[in-house]
C-alpha positions in Angstrom: 69.1 21.2 -15.3 67.9 17.8 -16.5 64.5 16.8 -18.0 62.5 13.6 -17.5 59.5 12.7 -19.7 58.2 9.2 -19.5 55.6 9.4 -22.2 54.5 12.0 -24.8 51.2 12.8 -22.9 52.9 13.3 -19.5 54.4 16.5 -18.1 58.0 17.2 -18.3 59.7 17.1 -14.9 62.9 19.1 -14.5 65.6 19.2 -11.8 66.1 22.9 -10.8 69.4 24.6 -10.1 69.0 25.9 -6.6 71.6 27.1 -4.1 71.9 25.0 -0.9 69.1 25.6 1.6 65.7 24.6 3.0 63.5 26.9 1.0 60.5 28.4 2.7 59.7 27.0 6.2 55.9 26.5 6.2 54.5 27.3 9.7 50.9 27.8 8.7 48.3 26.1 6.5 47.7 29.6 5.0 51.4 30.3 4.2 51.7 32.4 1.0 55.0 30.5 0.4 53.4 27.1 -0.2 54.1 25.5 -3.6 50.8 25.7 -5.6 48.8 22.5 -5.2 50.4 21.6 -1.8 47.9 21.8 1.0 48.6 21.7 4.7 45.9 21.2 7.4 45.7 20.5 11.1 44.8 17.1 12.4 43.7 16.2 16.0 45.0 13.6 18.4 42.7 12.5 21.2 45.0 11.4 24.0 43.9 9.6 27.1 45.5 7.5 29.8 45.9 4.6 27.4 47.6 6.5 24.5 45.9 8.4 21.7 43.5 8.1 18.9 44.1 9.7 15.5 41.6 9.9 12.7 43.8 10.0 9.6 41.1 10.9 7.1 37.4 10.5 6.3 37.3 9.3 2.7 35.0 11.5 0.7 35.6 14.6 2.7 38.3 17.0 3.9 41.7 16.9 2.2 41.0 13.6 0.5 37.5 14.5 -0.7 38.4 14.0 -4.4 40.2 10.7 -3.9 38.4 7.9 -5.7 37.4 4.5 -4.2 40.5 3.0 -5.8 42.8 4.9 -3.4 45.4 3.2 -1.3 46.3 3.5 2.4 49.9 2.7 3.4 52.3 3.4 6.2 56.1 3.6 6.6 58.1 3.3 9.9 61.5 5.0 9.7 64.2 5.2 12.3 65.8 8.4 13.7 68.0 10.2 11.2 66.6 8.3 8.2 66.3 10.3 5.0 63.9 9.1 2.3 64.1 11.4 -0.7 63.4 12.4 -3.3 60.6 11.0 -5.4 57.8 12.4 -7.5 54.7 11.2 -9.3 53.3 12.2 -12.7 49.7 11.5 -11.8 49.4 10.5 -8.2 48.5 12.8 -5.3 49.7 11.9 -1.8 48.1 12.8 1.5 50.6 12.4 4.5 49.9 12.2 8.2 52.8 11.7 10.7 51.1 9.4 13.2 54.2 9.1 15.5 57.5 10.9 15.9 58.6 14.0 13.9 59.4 14.5 10.2 61.1 17.3 8.3 59.2 17.1 5.1 61.0 18.5 2.0 59.1 19.5 -1.1 60.4 20.9 -4.4 58.4 22.0 -7.5 59.7 20.0 -10.4 57.0 21.0 -12.9 58.5 22.5 -16.0 56.8 25.7 -16.8 55.4 26.2 -13.3 55.7 29.8 -12.1 57.2 28.3 -8.9 59.5 25.8 -10.6 62.4 25.0 -8.2 60.7 26.5 -5.2 61.3 24.4 -2.0 59.2 24.1 1.1 60.1 22.6 4.5 57.3 21.4 6.8 58.0 20.1 10.3 55.1 17.7 11.2 54.3 15.1 13.7 53.8 14.8 17.5 54.8 18.4 18.2 53.1 19.9 15.2 50.2 17.8 13.9 49.9 18.8 10.3 48.8 16.8 7.3 50.2 17.5 3.8 48.7 17.0 0.4 51.4 16.6 -2.3 50.3 17.0 -5.9 51.8 15.4 -9.0 55.1 16.9 -10.1 56.1 18.0 -6.7 59.2 16.2 -5.5 59.0 15.0 -1.9 60.9 13.3 0.9 61.6 13.5 4.6 64.1 13.1 7.4 63.1 11.6 10.7 64.1 14.2 13.4 64.3 13.6 17.1 65.2 10.5 19.1 62.4 8.2 18.2 61.1 6.4 15.1 58.4 8.1 13.0 55.3 6.5 11.5 54.1 8.1 8.3 50.5 7.1 7.2 49.7 8.1 3.7 46.7 7.8 1.3 47.3 8.0 -2.4 44.5 8.8 -5.0 45.7 5.8 -7.1 46.9 2.3 -6.6 50.7 2.2 -6.7 52.1 2.1 -10.2 55.9 2.1 -10.5 55.7 3.7 -14.0 54.1 6.8 -12.4 57.0 7.3 -10.0 60.4 9.0 -10.5 63.3 9.1 -8.1 66.0 11.7 -7.5 68.9 11.4 -5.1 68.4 13.0 -1.7 71.6 15.0 -2.3 70.8 16.1 -5.9 72.9 19.2 -6.6 70.1 20.9 -8.5 67.6 20.5 -5.7 70.4 21.3 -3.2 68.3 20.6 -0.2 70.2 21.1 3.1 69.5 18.1 5.3 72.0 19.2 7.9 70.9 20.4 11.4 70.2 24.2 11.1 70.9 25.2 14.7 68.1 27.9 14.5 
């Protein structure tokens, strides 16, 4: 187990010592297995003969109600099979919506002293399961693009990007021990 503390007033982030696996598969926004502070909600696509419309968020309401005016909206396009993991924030909260394709989202509680320290969640989200995900500070997160098409992740953060607020951990960290392999379930 290793510790990271960037400044005296910031929380200690630890890497857990898990056995290899996915953690709890989250299939419902009301799952009792969600890491505390993580929120999952449905979003709606309005398809028609031209494509579809997706309202990502209404600032000031819903899952981003508490996000200030100085929030940031970004997006990332990733190709099939791409793994982007892990990183965490000490202060920033993320709100993720998969606007295209499918993602296997991996979460791990890195907050020292948390009653769910080391707990992992897996959320499958995107075209086949339109779920948004709120990720609080101290929860490590990443994703793998699953399926045969690229995925487009649109995300809103409650702060403007600050590299000093972000930490990175390798996707194959032995303490997190997240199993990125196909599960054949």
